[in-house]
N, C-alpha and C positions, 0 to 999 in steps of 0.2 A: 501784474499777473503773468504777462508774457515772459518777463525775466525769470520767474519761478520755473516755468516749463523749460526754458533754455538751460537753467541750472540742472534740472532733473535729467535732461537729455545729455548734458555734459558729464554728469556723474556716471551714467550708464556707459557712455562712450569711453571714459577713462578706465572704468573697471573691465571693459571689453567682454563682458558677459562670460566670465570664467564658468563655463557650463558644468564642469565636473567639480563636485565639492572637494574640499581639501583632503578629506579622508580617502576618497576614491582616487584622487589625483596622486596622493602619496603611493597608493598601491600600484597605480599605473606606472609611475616613475620607477618604483622598485622593480617591477616586471621588465621595464625597458632596460634597466641595468643588467638584468639577467640575460635579456635577449641579445645585447651587443657584446657580451663577454665571450670571447672565443674559447675560453677554457671550458665552458659548459658544453654538454653534448648537443648535437643537432636537434634531437627530439625535444629537449628541454628548452632550447632557444626558440624553436618553432611554436611551442605552446605559449611561451612568454610573449612572442610577437602577436600571436592570435589574441591573447588576452588584452593586450594594449589596444588593438584595433577594435575588438568587439565592444570594449567598454567605452569607446569614444565615438564610433561612427553614427550612433543614434542620438547623441546629445551635443557633441561638439564637432561639427563637420570638418572644420579646418584641421583640428588635431587628429580627427579620424582619418583624414586624407593623408597626413604625414605618416601615421603609424601603418596605414594600409599599404602605402608605397614601400615602406621598409619591410613589412611582412612579405609582400609579393617578391621583392628583390631577393630576399634570403631564401624563400620557399623555392624559387626557381633553381637555386644552387643545390637543392637537396633532391632526393629521389621520391619524396613523399608527395604523390600527385593529389592526394586528398586535401592536404594542407594548401597546396598550390591553388586548387580549385576554390577553396574557401577564401583565400587571399584575393583572387580575382573578383569574387562576389563582394567582399568588403570594399575594395577599391572602386569598383563600378558604382556601388551604392553611394559612397562618399562623393564621387564626381557628379553623380546625378543630383544629389541634394544641394550641391554648390552651383548647379546650373551649367556644369561643364559637360554638355550633352555629347559633343563629338568625341571627347576623350573617353567618356563613359561607354559609348557605343563601341569604340575600338577595344577598350579593356574587356568588356563583357564578351565580345565576339572572339577575341583571342582566348579568353578563359573557356568558352564553349568548345572551341577547336581543340584545346588541350584536354578537356574532359572526354571528348569523343575519341581522341587519339589514345588515351589511357583506358577507354571503356569504363569510365567511372559514372555509373548511372545516377547517383545522387547529384553529382555536379552537373550532369547534362540537364536534368529536370530543373534544378535550381537556377542555372544560368539562362535557360530558355525563359523561365519566369521573370528573371531580371531584365532580359531584353524586351519582354512584353511590357513590363512596367515602364521602361525607358521610352518605348515607342508610344505608349499611351500618354506619357507626359508631353511628348512632342506633337500630340494630336493625330498620330498615325494609328487610329483605333483598329483598322482592319489588319495591319501588320502586327499590332499588339496581340490581337485575337489569335493570329496564326502561331505566334510564339507560345502563347499560353496553352493552346490546344496541343502543341508539340510536347510541352511539359506534362499536360494531362495524360496524353497517350503513353508517354514514356513511364510516367509514374504508375499507371495502371498495369503496364506490361511487367514491370519489375517490382510491383507491390510496395511502392514508396508512399505510404499512407499520408504522411504530413505534406509532402509536395503535391500529392493528388488533391487534398483538401484545399491547399493554398491556391492551386491553379483554378479550381472551381470558383473560389471566392473572387479571384481576379477577373475571370470571365464574366461572372455575374455583375461586377462593378462596371465593366466596360459596356455591357448591354444596358445597364441602368443609365450610364452617361449618354448612350446613343438614343435613349428614349424607348428602347425595346423592353418595356416593363414586364410583359408576359414572360419573355425568354429569361429575363433577369430573375423574376420571382421563381420560375421553375428551376433555374440553376442554383439559386440560394437554398431552395427547399431540398433539392437533391443533395447539396453539400451538407445541409443540416442533418439529413437522414444518414449520410455517410459518416459524419462525425459522431452521431449517436451510436451507430453500429460498432464503429471502431474505437469508441470511448476517447475521442479527441475533443475533450471539453474546452480546451483552450481557444478553439476557433469559434465557439458558439456565440460569444459576446460580439465578435466582429460581424458574424452573419446576421444576428438580430438587429444590429445597428444598421447594416446595409438594407435589410428589409424595411426598417423604419424610414430610411431615406426614400425608398420607392413609395411607401404609403404617403409620405409627405408630398412627394411629387404629384401623386394622383388625388391629393386632398382627402385622403382617408386618415383624418387626424387622430381619431381615437385608436385606430389600429397602429398608427405610427407611434403614439405615446406608449401603447402596450409593448411594442417591440423594443423601443428605446429603454423602457423600464426593465424589461427582461435582460437586455444587454448590460445594464447597470448591475443587476442582481448577479449575473454570471461573473462580471468583472470583480465584484466584491468577494464572491465565493472563492475565486482563484487568486485574490490579492493582486490583480493585474491593474496597477495604478494608471498606466498609460491608456488602457482601454476604458477604464472608469472615467478618466478625464474627458476622453472623446465622447462617450455616451452622455455624460452630464451636459457637455457643451451642446450636443445635438438636441437634448431636451429643452435647453434654453432657446435655441434657434426655433424649435417648434412653437414654443409659447410666444415668441415674437410674432410669428405668423398669426397666432390666435389672439394677438393683442393683449395677452396676459403678461404685461411688462414686469410687474412685481415678481411673479413666479419665475419668469425668464431670468431676471436679475439674480434671484436666489440660487437658481441652478448654475449660472455663470460664476457666482462668487464661491459656491461650493467647489466647482471645478478648478477655479483659480487657486483656492486654498491648497488643494491637493497638489496642483502643478507647482506651486511655490515651495511647498514642503519637500516635494520630490525633486526640486530643481529641474523641472521639465520646461526649459526656456522657450522652446518652439511653441509648445501648447500655451504657455503664458501669453505670448504675443497674440495668438489667434483669439484667445478668450478675452483679453483686454480690448481687442478691436470690437468684439461682440458686445461687451459691456458698454463701450463708448457709444455704439449704435443704440443700445437700450436707453441710455441716458439722453441721447439726442431725441429719441422718440418721446421721452418724457419732458422735453424742453429744458433739461438740466445741462446746458452747454458747458458750464464750468467743469463738472465731473467728467463729461464726455471728452472734453479737450485734454484733461489730465490723463485719462486712460489711453486715448488714441496716440498721444505724444509718446508715452512709454511703449506702446505696441509697435509703432513705426520705428522707433529707435532700436527695439529688439530685432524686428524684421531685417533692418538694414545692417546692423552690426553682425547678425548671424548669417547675412547674405541669403536669406530665405525669400524666394520669389512667390511661392505658393501662398495665396490669399493676401499678398502685399498690395495687389491692385485694389482689392476690396477695402483694405485699410486706408489707402490713399483717397478713395471715394468718400469714405466716412469722414475723414479729416476735412476734405474739401466741403462737404455738406455742413460740418460744424462751423467752419470759418465763414461759410456763406450765411448761416443762421446768425452769426455774430457780426455780419456786415463787414467782415475783413476780406474784401474782394481780392486783393493781391495774393494773400496766403491761399485763399480758396482756388484761385486760378492756377497757382503753382502746383497744388496737389492734383487738380484735374489733369494738368499737363503730364505729371508723373504717371498717373493712372493710365492716361491715354497711350503714352509711349510703351509702358510695360504690357498693356493689353494688346497693342499692335504687334509686339514681338511674338506673343503666344496665341494671337487670333482669338482673344476672349471677347465674344460678341456682346455679352451683357455689360461688361465693363466699358467696352468701346461705345456702346449706346449711352450709358450714363455719363461717361467722361465727355463725349462730344456734345451732349445736351448741356452739361455744366460749363464747358468752354464757350459754347454759343452764348449762354447767359452772361458769363463774366466779360466776354468781349463786348457784348451789347452794353453792359453797365459802364465799361471803359470808353465807349463811344467808337469802338473799332467794328463798324457794321460789316465791313468786307469779310473779316474772319468770322464774325458772328453768323453771317449767311452761309459761309463755307461749312462751319461745324453743324449748323442746322440741317444742311443737306446731308452731311454724313450721318447725323442722328436719324434722319428719316430713312436713309439706306439701311442702317443697322437695325432700326426698329422694324422695318418691313421684313428683313431676313429673320429676325427673332420671331416676328408674328407668324411667318410662314411655318417656322419650326414649331411654334407653340400651337398652331392650328392642327398640325399633324399629331402633336403630343396630346392635344385636347381630345382628338378622336380616340387615341389609345387610352387616355384617362377615362373617358366615358365608357369604353368597352370594359376596362378593368373595374370601374365603379359599378357597372351593371353586374359583373361577375361577383363582386363583393356583396352587392345588394341581394342577388340570388342566394348567395351563401348565407347572408344575414337572415333572409326570409326562411330558408331551410332551418337555420339555427333557431329562429323564433318558433317555428312549428314544433321543432324538437323540444324547445323549452316549454311550450304549452302542454305537449304530451307528458313531459316530465313533471309539470306542475299537477296535472290530473292524476298521474300515477302517484305522486307524493301525497295528494289529497286522499286518494283511495287508501294508501298505506297508512295515512294519519288516522282515518276513520277506523280502520282495522285495529290500529294501535290503541285507540281510545277504548274500543270494545274490550280488547285484551287487558287494558289498564283497569277497567271496571271489574272484570273477572278476577284480576290479580288482587284488587282491593278486598273483594269478598273472601278470596282465599287467604289473604294476609290476616284479616280479622279472625277468621276461623283458626288460622295457624297460631296467632297470638294467644287465643284462648287455650288452644291445645298445649301451647308452649308453657303457659302459666301453670296448667295442671301438671305437666311433666316436671316443671321446676319444683313444684311442691312435693311431688313424689320423690324426686331426686334428693331434695333437701332432707326429707324424712329418712330415706335409705342412707344418705350420707352420714347423718348423725348416728344411725344404727350401726353402720359399717365402722364408723369411727370408734364406737365403743368396742365392737368386736376386734378391730385392728389393735386397739390398746391392749386387750387381753392376749391376742396372738403375738404382739410385739414382746410382751413380757415373757411369754412361753418361748418364743424364738430366741430371746436373749439367753434364757436359761439353757436352751438346747445348744446354742452356739458356744456357750461357756463350757458345757459338758463335752461337746465335740472337740473343742480346743484342748481340753484336758486329755481327751482320748488320743488326739493326734500327738500331743507331747509324750504321753505314756507309750504310744506305739513307736514313736521315734526312739525313745529311750530303750524300749525292748529290743528293737532291731540293732541299735548301737551296742547294747550289751551282748546280744547274740553274736554279732560280728567280733566283738572283743573276746568272747568266750571261745569262738571258733579259732581266733588268732592264737589264743593260749593253747588250745588243743593241738593246733597245727605246730606250734613251737615245741610242745612236749613230744609230739610224734617225731619231729625233726631231730630233737636231741636224743631221743631213744634210738632212732635209726643210726645215728652217729656212734652211739656207744655199743651197738650190737654188732657182733662179728659174723653171725650167721647170715649168709646172703639171702636166703629165702625170707627170713624174718625182716631183714633190712628192706628188701624189695616190697614186702607187704606193708611195712610201716610207711615207706615212701609213697606207695600208691594211695594209702589212706590219707596221708598228708595232702596230696594233690587234690583228692576228692573233697576234703574239708576246705581247701583253698577255693575250689570251684564254687562250693556252696557259699563261702564267705563273700565271693564277688557279687552274688545276687544281693545280699544284705547291704553291701557297700554301695551298690548302685542305687538302691532304694533310699538309703540314707543321704547320698549326695544329691539326688534329684528331688527328693521330697515327695516322690510318687510311690505309694505303697501298694498300688493295684497293678501297675504295668511297668515293664522295663523294655528298653530298645535291645532286642536280641542280637542284632548285628554288632552293636558296640560291645555287648557282653561276649560274643564269640571272639571278637578281636582281642579282648582282655585274656580269654582262655588261651588263644593262640600265642599271645605274647608270653603267657605264664609257662606253657608247656614246650612250644616249638622254638622260640627265640634262643633259648640256651644252647640248642644243638644246631642252629642254622649256620650254614657256610655261605660264602658269596654266590655259589651256583644254585643254591636251594631257593625254592619259591613256595611260600605259604600265603594264600590269599583268601579273603572273605569277600564274597560278591553279594550285591543287592543294595536296595535302598533302605531307609529307616523303616523299621518294622516293630511296632509296639505289641507285646503279647502279655497275657495274664502272667503274674509272677510265678505261679505253680507250673504252668506250661513252659515258661522260659527256663525255670530251674531244671525241669526234666530234660529239656533240650541241651542245657549246659552239661548235665551229667552224661547224656548220650555222647555229646561232642568230646567230653573229657575221656571217656572210655575208648572212643574210636581213635583219638589222637594217641592215647597211651598204647593201644593195640598196634597202630602203625609204627610207633617208635620201637616197640619190642620185636615185631615180626615182619614188617614190610620191606625194610631196606638192609642191604649190606653196608659196611662202613664206608666203602668207596662210592656208593651210589649217589647220584644227584636226586635230592628229595623234592617231591612236589605234592602239595595238598591244596585242594580247592573246596571251599565250603560255601554253600548257597542256601538262602532262606528267603522266600517270597510268598506274597499272597496271590494265588492264581485264580481264584474265583471271588464270589462275594464274601465267603467266609472260610475258604480252603487255604491251608498253609502247606507249602511243600518245602521239606528240608532235604538237602542233598550233600553227601560227603564223598569225595573221591581222593585216592592217592595213586601214585605211579609205582607202587611196590609190587611184590610177587603175588598178591591176591590171596584169597582163602584156599584152603585145601579143596580137592576136586569134589568130594562128597560131603562138603560142609553144609549143615542144615542149622540155621540160626534158631529154629524152634526147639531142636533136640540137643544143641551143643552143651558141652559140660564146662565151657569157659565161663568163668564168673563175670568177666567184663561184658561178653556178648550176651550172656543171659540177662544181665542188667539192662543192656540196650534194648533187647527184645521186650522185656517186662515193662520198662518205662514207655516204650513206643505203643504197645498194644493195650496196656492196662491203665496207665496214667493219662496218656495222650489220646487213647481210644482211636489210634490210627492204624494205617496199613504200612508194612515194612517190606522192602524188596532189596535184594543184594545182587551184585553183578561182578563177574571176574574178567570182563572182556579186556580191559587195559588197566591192570592193577586191580585195586579194590574199589567198589562203588556201592553206596547204600542210599536208599531213597525212602523217606517217611512222609506220608500224607495224612493230615488230620484237620479237624475243624477247630478254628479259634473260638475261645469262649467270649 
């Protein structure tokens, strides 16, 4: 069996945990070629370097370190201080994850100085936060807090919402580690409220997970489970697999405390499945260690040994120190359970040295106790006594800290109990209110039943009446349908007949117009020729009305502006020179056929009058025609030209001119309107009448 575990370890060692899957690695390699190609622009190369670093620093620390160094070296040669600041951030993170704390400190401080020099606020806030995280990892919590508060203040001053939220979360986590649970809870709740206001949903899973950690510390297990579950929900909603893995792992750890080992194992396996699918190797190592602990508590040392061997191999190959001490302790306990004293002693020794470096009291306590027992079993009483003394020392230190924390826990538990009591009172009141509302609802329900029965009876009566009227109406409708069919057929025949009549009228007018034209051509007398020509044009104007009706299929109304344009084209276009201007103004205006035809005759006479009397041969000609609806039913027609105007004592009511007599007659008798003339700037005529 031991050989099997050695072979498993050898397999993972030879594969070296290629943490980036092949598809992503190909993309990273492709970007790296872009980055190192001097033919590409600086901006393109910077983006390529950034991509390589960003895709590796969180999953493959060694590769992340290599790409971050290259990114920073190239960024320093450019003038892009934003990219340079981001490169410092990536490199510092990679160095910190690999335990290169001195190098990380130097890198991050240099990056902060560079950001301050360039007055780059995002970089200042981010790198202060990085230095805070570094000092927290080194156990300098007060200095870490100072850096995080600098990040917080800077973010608040320059409205950097993401960095502000991140700083609040980091501060809350440090307070939690210090046992300042009240301050930690207040900080996290403030951060939660800030994220809610600013719609920073991405941080909520992390905050709820941290609140769950505090609840677990003060033994408020139900509240802890509620917060961890909320963290899981937010992680799923945002498709944040890393946070989902963390929160599921925390739920597993909670159920170990509650001794619900089967539930804990289920959560760990769920987290491990996601971590394996997403190739999150760091998380895999931590979860496998927790699964090993769970199997150990269930006395399944075979499964426990399998998982812890894989976990430790991952930790060591990835050079991860975080939680490695705990994995060594679990391995030592498993071997101790299997009475393999030598292996147990080796792992206690490893845990002891690792904890000594980072001053991890809990691990030092467990490791010294384990070493004391293994030395005793080996017969080395001198070292056994030595480690027993160390165990007592560390135990006393932890007990002193635990006593202080117990006081804080009791205070917080009392706060939670008071809150729970208030919640209980509120729930009792809510239940009473619900009972009252239920009783009222029951009464309303009975009343509704009576109303429903009455309504059903009334409805039946109504349905019977409707049925009777339906069949009666159906009979009537059948008779009406037959009559309507006959009416529609007659109407269709009438429309066809009317269309044919207008078509024939138009054709007859065309014939008359042609006859007049031919007669005028064969007549030598000028007066007769002019009379025949005028008559032809009047016939053409009348013909246009019938043509419009025939084309549009509307025998009730026509668009007078379109009709006017046709008359202008008929009469004025033949005499128009490039300098002349003949315009019809207004929007679409539909009028009764008779009124439209009357206006057409009037316009024809006015244009004919202008052509004969208004201009000399060399004059620039100008005619403006307007027709519009000015009131609910009032139509205004206006005609102006720039000619010589009417004679001084001209009176349209008493004139002997046939054309102007026709204009006056059509305006007052057929249109029943008012007519006005004006000689201010040429000739102007205005007619106002009511539309039919």
